N, C-alpha and C positions, 0 to 999 in steps of 0.2 A: 359812278352808272346814273343813279337818279339823278341825282343833282344836275349832271348834263344833260339829261333828256329832260327835265323842266325848265333849263335852258334855250336849249332847240325850240322846245314848245309855245314860250312864253314869245321867242322871235318871230315864230310860224306867227303868234298870235296879230302882234303887232303889226306887221306886215300887210294881214289881211286886214287891218282895221284901217288900213292907212287907204289899199283899194279901195272899201268900201266908198268910204270917208272921200274918196276921189270920184267915184264912177258916182257919188250920190251927190255930190256939188255940182256932178255937170250937168246928171238929170234934172236936178232943181235951177239947174240959169246958174249957180256960184259963179262957174266957171267956163270963160268965153272962148267954144270950139274951136275957134279962128286961131288961138292962142296954146288951146291946152285939152287938147281934145282926148275925149273920157277914157277909159281904159276898156270899155268892152270894145268902142271901135282902135285903140292901139292893136288889141288884143286881135281881133279880124287884117288890121291892115300887118300884124305879121306873118298870118294864116296864107294872105294873098303872099306875098312877098317870097315866102321861104317854097314856092309853088316854082320860085323862076328861080333857074340853075344856076345865073349867075350869081346871085345872096349867094350860096351855100359858097360857091366857088372861095368869094367874098372873103368872109367869116372865117372859113377855113386859114385866107391867106394871110387872114388880122393872128391869128391866132398862132400860128410859126412864126411868127415874125417877132410878133408878145414871149413867146416861151426863148425863144433863141436869145431876143436882147435879154429876157430874166435868167437866162441857165447861165451866161456869159457872168453877169455881174457876179451869181454865185459863183463859179469860180476863180473870180476876181478879187470877188470881194472880204469872203471867210480869209485866204491866203493874206492878204492886206493887213482884215484885224487882227491876224494872228501875231503876225510880225511886226505891227505895230502895236499892239496893247501892253507890252512893258516887260515881253518875256523874249524880246530882243533888244535890249536895254540901248546898245549904244546907234542899231538901225533907228532904232522908234527915236529916238536924239535925234537924228538927220532929214528921216522922212518926216514928220510930223509937222514940221509950219510948212513944208513944200503942199503933202498932202491938204491940210488947212483952208492955203490958195486955191489949187483945183477942186475943192469941192463945193466952194462960193461959186463958182463958173456956172454964168445960166446957157442949159442944153441945149436952149433955144440962139444962143449965137454959136455955139459951137457946129451946128449945123449945117451951115454954111464952109466955117471947116472942114468935117467930115464930109461936104459934097465936092472938097477940092481935094483930095485928099486919098478921097473909095469909090468918086462918082457918084452920079444920080442912082443907082443900084438899090443893090439889101443890103448892101453891106452897112452905106448912111445908116437906115434907117435904122436898123439892128445896133447901131456904135450907139443912138444918141440914145433908147431904149436903155443896153445896159450902164451909158456913164450915168444915169441917172438915178438906175434902180440899184447901183453900186455901193454908193454912199450912207445908205439905213444900213443897209446887211454891215459894212466895214466899220460902223461907228458903234452900232448893237454888239460887231465881235469884241470890239474893245470896252466895252462899257464891261459886258461879260464877262474879261479876262482878269479886269482892274477890279474885281469884285469876287474875285473870287474867293469863300472864307479863309480864311490868314490858318485858323483852327484845323483846315483838313488839311494846308498845307502842308503843317508843323507834323501832324499825326502821320501824314503817310511819309518825308523825312524819315521820319522816327524807326519806318522800318527798312530805312536805309537803301529804298529805292534809286535808282537811277533818274538822271535829269530830264529825260527822254523818255517814261516809262511815269514821271509826274506828268508829264503835259499829258501825253495819252491815256490814263488812268483814270487820272484826280482834272488836270484843267479843261481836259476839252469837255464833259461831260457834265461839267460844271458848269461851262459853257453853252452849253446849248440851248436852256431857253431862251435866253435874250439874242444869240443868235436866231433863231427862229419868228421873233420879234419882228429883229431888222428883215428876215425873207418874207413874212405876210405885206409887212409893210411893203417893200419894194414891190411884191404881187401886184399889187394895187398901180404903182407907180408904172408898171410895165405899159398897160392897160390905159393909164392913162398920157401917156408920153406915146404911143403905138399913133393914137388918134391923130395929135400932136401931127407927129413926123408924116405920116399919110397924108395930111391935109395941106402937109409944107411939099410937100416933092412924093406924087407917086399917082399910077394911073387904076390902083386897085387897092384893092381892103374896106374897111371900115370906115376906116376917116374920110378916103377917097369917096365912098357913098354918102355920108354925110352930105361932105360939103357940094357933090351931087345933088343935095336934095335941098339946099339951102340954095343955091342959085336960083330954085324951078321954085323954091316958098314952099315943098310940099311940109305941112308940120308934121303928118300920122306918118310920113316914113320916118323925118327924123326922131321922135319919141319912142316910134320901135325899135329902130336902129341903137339908140341910146338903150333902151330895156337888155338890146342883145348884149352888149357892150358890158353894162351892169350885173350881168344871168353869167357871164363869161366870168367875169373876175368874183364874184361869189366861188363859182366850183371853182376854184382856184386856188383861192382861200380854203374855201373847205376841205379841197385833197390836201395843203398842205398841213392844214391842224389835225388830221387825222398823222399824217406821216409822223410830227410832233409826238402827237398820243404812242406814237406805237413806239417810236425813243424812249418815252416818258417812262411807261413800261417793264421796256429793255432795263431802264436803268434801278427801276422800284427790284425789278426781277434779279437782278445781280449782287 
């Protein structure tokens, strides 16, 4: 617990130092405010745009899209990972080459295919996010299953438990740390792909706002929106990490 608090304090300190260096560089004229405004100016801009009801609505729309795509990727990625992790060898043999090919497909190319299949609505944006986020979850689940301690499996089998119980009682708990690695990576991808999807085909959301600010060269609002996106991604990562800690504590208690 002390180590965790110390790590959080160090991270917070690094962020504070970065902001102070940024602010000092702007005030000393080392950074051109036309291209990189000071942090205090960005905070002031954030306050102003938050007063706009339209901005809050767009934040909510983006968060909903990112979370839906992210949840879909979890619902697809984890089961696929278990199926292809070697626990079901015949299915793994058939599906793995196909999955390897699909995982290399550029999501920006698929955007137009999703657009034809799902139309210009929310389904396309969510599908692009889900497609991108599925692979880290799936591959980390596969990695976790394939690296379960064999001695642990042998010990469990020695008690004569069934294959199904072995899977749920031993394999799944042992794979959880690797699964959460994939989930945390995908959480970051969800907002990254969200902005790209909203820039390509949307009339609302943070990505659409960023594109609008770029067109009028409003640097302060571009940076302010980028800070909001980074903050949302950080909050999601903290939530996932806390959930992981709950699962880890549960395993230790068991």
